[in-house]
C-alpha positions in Angstrom: -0.1 -0.1 -0.1 1.4 3.4 -0.9 -1.3 5.9 -0.4 0.6 7.3 2.7 4.0 7.3 1.3 5.8 9.8 2.2 3.1 11.1 4.6 4.3 12.5 8.1 1.5 11.7 10.6 1.2 12.7 14.0 -0.5 9.6 16.2 -1.6 10.8 19.3 -3.0 8.7 22.2 -5.3 9.9 25.2 -6.3 7.6 27.8 -8.3 4.6 27.2 -8.1 0.9 26.9 -8.6 1.2 23.6 -4.8 2.1 23.1 -4.1 -1.3 22.6 -5.3 -0.8 19.0 -3.4 2.0 18.5 0.0 -0.2 18.7 -1.6 -2.3 15.4 -2.3 0.9 13.8 1.0 2.6 14.1 2.6 -0.6 12.5 0.0 -0.4 9.4 0.9 3.5 9.2 4.6 2.5 9.0 4.0 -0.4 6.7 1.9 2.0 4.4 4.9 4.4 4.1 4.1 6.9 6.6 6.7 8.1 9.1 4.7 8.3 12.7 5.3 10.4 15.5 3.7 9.5 18.5 2.6 11.5 21.2 0.9 10.2 24.0 -0.7 11.8 27.2 0.3 10.8 30.7 -3.1 8.9 31.1 -2.3 6.9 27.9 0.4 5.7 29.4 -1.2 4.3 31.9 -2.6 1.6 29.0 0.3 1.2 27.1 4.2 1.9 27.4 6.2 4.6 25.3 8.4 1.9 25.0 6.2 -0.3 22.7 5.1 2.6 20.6 8.7 3.9 19.9 9.6 0.4 18.8 6.7 0.1 16.5 7.3 4.1 15.2 11.1 3.7 15.0 11.0 7.2 17.0 11.0 8.4 20.2 7.5 9.0 22.0 7.1 12.4 23.1 4.9 13.0 26.1 5.6 16.2 27.7 5.6 20.0 26.8 8.9 20.3 28.8 10.6 17.4 26.7 14.3 18.6 26.7 15.1 17.0 23.4 13.2 20.2 21.8 15.7 22.7 21.2 13.4 25.9 21.4 11.4 24.0 24.1 8.2 24.2 21.8 7.1 20.5 20.5 3.6 21.7 20.4 4.7 24.0 17.6 7.3 21.7 16.1 5.3 18.9 16.1 2.2 20.7 14.4 3.9 22.2 11.5 5.5 19.1 10.6 2.7 17.0 10.6 0.4 16.1 7.1 -2.2 14.9 9.6 -3.0 14.6 13.4 -4.6 11.4 14.2 -6.0 11.0 17.8 -6.6 7.4 18.4 -8.3 6.6 20.7 -9.9 10.1 21.5 -11.1 10.1 25.2 -14.4 12.1 26.5 -12.3 14.3 28.1 -9.8 15.1 25.4 -12.7 15.9 23.0 -14.3 18.4 25.9 -10.9 20.0 26.2 -10.6 20.6 22.5 -14.3 21.7 22.4 -13.4 24.4 25.1 -10.2 25.4 23.3 -8.4 24.4 26.4 -4.5 22.7 26.8 -4.1 20.8 29.5 -1.4 18.7 28.1 1.1 18.5 24.8 -1.4 16.3 23.0 -4.3 19.4 23.4 -1.6 22.0 22.9 -0.4 20.4 19.7 -3.7 20.2 18.2 -4.5 23.9 19.1 -1.3 25.0 17.8 -1.5 23.1 14.5 -2.1 25.2 11.2 -5.6 24.9 10.7 -5.8 25.4 6.8 -3.0 22.7 6.2 -2.9 20.2 8.8 -6.1 18.0 9.3 -7.2 16.8 12.6 -8.9 13.6 12.9 -10.3 12.2 16.4 -11.1 8.6 16.8 -13.8 8.6 19.5 -13.3 5.5 22.4 -15.5 5.3 25.3 -18.3 3.6 27.3 -21.8 3.6 25.5 -23.2 6.4 28.0 -20.1 8.3 28.1 -20.6 8.5 24.2 -24.6 8.7 24.0 -24.2 11.5 27.0 -25.6 15.1 25.7 -22.5 16.8 27.0 -20.3 14.3 24.7 -22.3 15.0 21.8 -22.4 18.6 22.3 -18.7 18.6 22.4 -18.3 16.0 19.3 -20.4 19.0 17.5 -18.5 21.7 18.5 -15.3 19.8 17.7 -16.5 19.2 14.0 -18.1 22.9 13.6 -14.4 23.9 14.7 -12.8 21.9 11.8 -11.9 18.6 13.3 -13.1 15.4 11.4 -14.5 13.2 14.6 -14.8 9.3 12.9 -17.7 7.2 13.4 -17.5 4.9 16.6 -18.2 1.0 16.3 -20.6 -0.8 18.2 -20.0 -4.3 20.2 -18.7 -5.6 23.4 -16.7 -3.0 25.7 -14.0 -3.5 28.3 -16.6 -2.8 30.8 -18.5 -5.6 30.0 -21.5 -3.6 28.6 -22.3 -3.5 24.7 -23.1 -0.6 22.4 -21.9 2.3 21.0 -18.4 3.9 21.7 -15.8 1.4 20.7 -13.1 2.8 18.5 -13.0 1.8 15.2 -10.6 -1.0 14.3 -6.9 -0.1 12.9 -7.6 -1.1 9.2 -10.6 1.0 9.3 -8.6 4.1 10.9 -5.9 3.6 7.9 -8.8 3.7 5.4 -9.9 6.7 6.5 -6.7 8.8 6.9 -5.8 7.5 3.3 -9.5 8.8 2.5 -8.4 12.3 4.1 -5.8 12.8 1.6 -7.9 12.3 -1.6 -9.2 15.0 -3.7 -12.8 15.9 -3.2 -13.9 16.0 -6.5 -17.3 15.0 -5.6 -18.3 17.4 -2.6 -21.7 18.1 -2.7 -22.7 15.1 -5.1 -25.3 12.6 -3.9 -24.2 9.3 -5.6 -26.1 6.0 -6.0 -24.1 3.3 -7.2 -25.3 -0.4 -7.9 -22.8 -3.4 -7.5 -22.7 -7.0 -7.5 -24.8 -9.9 -9.2 -28.7 -10.6 -9.0 -30.1 -14.0 -7.9 -33.3 -15.0 -9.8 -35.0 -17.7 -8.1 -36.0 -21.0 -9.8 -37.1 -22.7 -6.5 -36.4 -22.2 -2.8 -32.9 -23.6 -3.3 -32.1 -22.8 -6.8 -31.5 -19.7 -9.0 -29.7 -18.0 -11.6 -27.0 -15.5 -11.0 -23.1 -14.8 -12.4 -19.9 -14.6 -11.4 -19.5 -10.7 -10.5 -17.9 -10.5 -7.2 -19.2 -6.9 -6.8 -15.6 -5.6 -5.8 -15.4 -3.1 -8.5 -18.6 -1.6 -7.7 -18.0 -1.6 -4.0 -14.5 0.1 -4.9 -16.3 2.9 -7.0 -18.5 3.7 -4.1 -15.4 3.7 -1.8 -13.7 6.2 -4.3 -16.8 8.2 -4.4 -17.2 8.6 -0.9 -13.4 9.5 -0.4 -14.1 12.1 -3.1 -16.3 13.8 -0.7 -19.7 12.6 -2.1 -22.5 11.2 0.3 -22.8 7.4 -1.2 -25.7 5.0 -1.4 -24.8 1.7 -2.7 -27.3 -1.1 -3.5 -25.6 -4.4 -3.3 -26.5 -7.6 -4.9 -25.7 -10.7 -2.9 -22.0 -10.5 -2.4 -19.7 -11.4 0.8 -17.9 -8.0 0.9 -17.5 -5.2 3.8 -19.7 -2.2 3.5 -17.1 0.7 2.9 -16.6 3.0 5.2 -19.0 6.3 5.2 -21.2 4.0 2.8 -25.2 3.6 3.2 -25.8 0.2 1.8 -29.0 -1.3 0.9 -28.9 -5.1 0.3 -31.1 -7.1 -2.3 -31.4 -10.0 -4.1 -33.2 -10.2 -7.8 -33.6 -7.7 -10.5 -36.7 -6.4 -9.4 -35.6 -5.6 -5.9 -32.9 -3.8 -7.1 -35.0 -1.8 -9.5 -37.4 -1.0 -6.5 -34.4 0.0 -4.5 -33.0 2.4 -7.4 -36.2 4.0 -7.9 -36.5 4.6 -4.1 -33.5 6.4 -4.0 -32.6 8.1 -7.4 -34.4 11.0 -6.9 -32.2 12.2 -4.1 -29.1 11.1 -6.3 -27.2 13.6 -8.9 -25.1 10.6 -10.0 -25.7 7.3 -11.0 -23.3 4.4 -11.4 -25.1 1.2 -12.3 -21.9 -1.1 -11.6 -24.2 -4.0 -11.1 -24.3 -7.1 -13.2 -28.0 -7.6 -13.3 -29.6 -10.6 -14.9 -31.2 -10.0 -18.3 -33.8 -12.4 -17.7 -35.7 -14.3 -14.8 -37.8 -17.7 -14.1 -41.5 -16.1 -15.2 -42.5 -17.7 -11.6 -40.7 -19.5 -8.8 -41.6 -22.8 -7.6 -43.2 -22.8 -4.3 -41.0 -26.2 -3.1 -37.8 -27.7 -4.7 -38.4 -29.1 -8.1 -37.5 -33.2 -8.0 -36.4 -35.5 -10.5 -38.8 -37.4 -12.1 -37.1 -40.3 -13.1 -37.8 -39.5 -17.2 -34.3 -37.9 -17.6 -35.8 -34.6 -18.8 -35.1 -31.4 -17.4 -37.9 -29.0 -15.9 -39.6 -26.8 -18.2 -38.6 -23.4 -17.2 -40.3 -20.4 -18.7 -38.4 -17.0 -18.7 -39.2 -13.5 -19.0 -36.9 -10.2 -19.4 -35.9 -8.2 -16.4 -36.4 -4.6 -16.4 -33.5 -2.4 -17.9 -32.7 -0.3 -14.4 -29.9 1.8 -16.2 -32.3 2.4 -19.4 -35.1 3.3 -17.2 -33.1 6.2 -15.0 -31.4 7.4 -18.1 -34.8 8.0 -19.9 -36.1 10.2 -16.8 -36.7 13.9 -16.9 -34.1 14.5 -14.6 -31.7 13.0 -16.9 -32.6 14.6 -19.6 -32.4 17.9 -17.9 -28.9 17.2 -17.0 -29.8 17.1 -13.1 -28.5 13.5 -12.8 -25.7 11.9 -14.6 -26.0 8.2 -15.6 -22.6 5.9 -15.9 -23.3 2.4 -17.1 -20.8 -0.8 -17.1 -20.8 -3.4 -19.9 -18.6 -6.8 -19.1 -18.2 -8.3 -22.5 -16.4 -11.5 -23.5 -15.5 -9.9 -27.2 -15.1 -7.3 -29.0 -15.3 -4.9 -26.0 -15.0 -1.6 -28.4 -17.9 -2.2 -30.4 -20.3 -3.6 -27.9 -19.4 -0.8 -25.4 -20.2 1.5 -27.8 -23.8 -0.3 -29.0 -24.9 -0.4 -25.5 -24.0 3.3 -24.8 -26.2 4.3 -27.3 -28.9 1.9 -26.6 -29.2 2.7 -22.9 -28.8 6.5 -23.6 -26.0 7.3 -21.0 -23.2 9.8 -21.7 -20.7 7.2 -20.2 -20.3 3.7 -20.9 -17.5 1.6 -18.9 -16.4 -1.5 -20.8 -14.5 -4.2 -19.2 -13.5 -7.6 -20.5 -15.4 -10.3 -18.5 -15.5 -13.0 -17.4 -11.7 -13.0 -16.7 -11.8 -10.2 -14.3 -15.0 -11.0 -12.4 -13.5 -11.6 -8.6 -10.1 -10.5 -9.0 -8.5 -7.5 -7.3 -7.3 -5.7 -10.5 -8.6 -4.7 -13.9 -8.5 -2.6 -16.9 -11.3 -0.3 -18.4 -12.4 1.3 -21.3 -14.3 4.6 -21.2 -16.4 5.2 -23.8 -18.4 8.5 -24.7 -19.6 10.7 -27.2 -16.1 11.9 -28.0 -14.7 8.4 -28.3 -12.9 6.0 -26.1 -10.0 6.1 -23.3 -8.4 2.9 -21.7 -7.9 3.1 -18.1 -4.6 0.8 -18.1 -4.3 -2.6 -15.7 -4.4 -1.5 -12.0 -6.0 -2.7 -9.0 -9.8 -2.1 -8.9 -9.1 0.6 -5.9 -7.2 2.7 -8.3 -9.4 2.4 -11.2 -12.1 3.2 -9.4 -10.0 6.5 -8.1 -9.4 7.1 -11.4 -13.0 6.6 -13.0 -14.2 9.1 -10.2 -12.0 11.7 -11.5 -13.1 11.3 -14.9 -16.5 11.3 -13.9 -16.1 14.3 -11.9 -14.6 16.0 -15.1 -17.3 15.3 -17.0 -20.4 16.5 -14.8 -22.2 19.2 -16.0 -21.1 22.4 -13.8 -24.2 23.8 -12.1 -25.2 27.2 -13.4 
C-alpha cells in the first residue's frame, strides 16, 4: 500500500483501553509508508508503554511539553508544523471536551490547538463507554469539534471493556487507516449525492436454486468507496455478495433484479450521479416454484419459462431529471469479445453519456482490472491497475465530465 507514502502523521493517544489498538495502527501506518510521530498523554501511558510505541514507530515518543530534546522547548509548535495530519486514536471524552473548550492541559491538546488549521487536518477516533458516548455533553463536544474543523470519525458498536455492549468502541486499526487514506484524496465530488449498484442479482427458480453470474461486486464497492473518498454522500445498492461495506457508505442489500430496481427507484430522486456497476440478470424465471423441483425419473429437465428483467439503467437514463442534466448516468458493460464495438452499441442503446467496459468473465472476482471509457467523443483506456486505483481514476474522469451547475 502506497497511499500514505511520504506522509508524516502525528499519532496522538489519550487515555483509554483502546490504546491497545493504537499499536497495530502504528504498525500499519509505517507499513503503508508513513513516518509516524507518537504523542501520548500521561493517562495513555497507563494503558500502553511508550517503549512499545517507540519500537513500532522507530521514533522517540513525546509525552511532555517540557521535553528537553526539543531545542526551542516548543514541541507543540514543532509537531504541528511538521505533520501532514494529526490522528488522535483513541480520543477520550475528556480530550474532546478540552478541544471543544479550547483548553490546552497537556502536549496533545496543545499540539491540536497550535496546528495550522488550513494545512494540517485533525482526525479524532472516539473511544469510550456507551453511556459516555451517548451523553448530551459528549455529543455537544463532538458537534463543536466538528464545527471547529476536526473530523470526528464514527464509533464502532459491540462489546466494551466494562462488559457492556453498545456504541462507543474505537474503530479497528484497518478502518482508521482507511479513513486516513481517504483524508488525502481530492474531494472532486463534494456536494454530490451518488447512487451505486454493485454485484450480481439472483433470480430464484425454486427455494434452493436460482440464476446468477460470477460478478463479485468488487468493482462496484471500490467505486462506492472512491466516490465517498471524493467527498460525496454515497448509497450502495448491493446484490448478494460477501464484501464489507465501505466506511461512510449507506448500503441497501437486495437479491433479485426487481428488488434492485425498486431500491434504485426509491433512492434515485435524491441522487445527482448514478453509477450502474451491477451485473443485473437479463432474464428471470416467469415464476419460482414454491418447493424444490425434484427429478421425476424421466431424464428430462423441468420446463422453465423466462421473462425479461427491467432495464434499470435505461429506465433511469430516460427520466426527466437525466434528460435535463440534473442526473448524470454511468453504465457498465462486461463483454467476452469486441469490447469497443459492444460498449459503443450499449451506450447508444442505454442512452447514457458514459459507458465503462471491461472484458469478462476473466476479471470477475479479481482485485485488478483494466477499463475502457466510452463517450460521445470516443474511447479512453484506463490501463491495468488495482480496482481501488481504477475506481479513483474513474471517479476523477466522471467528475471532469459532470455538468457545471449554473
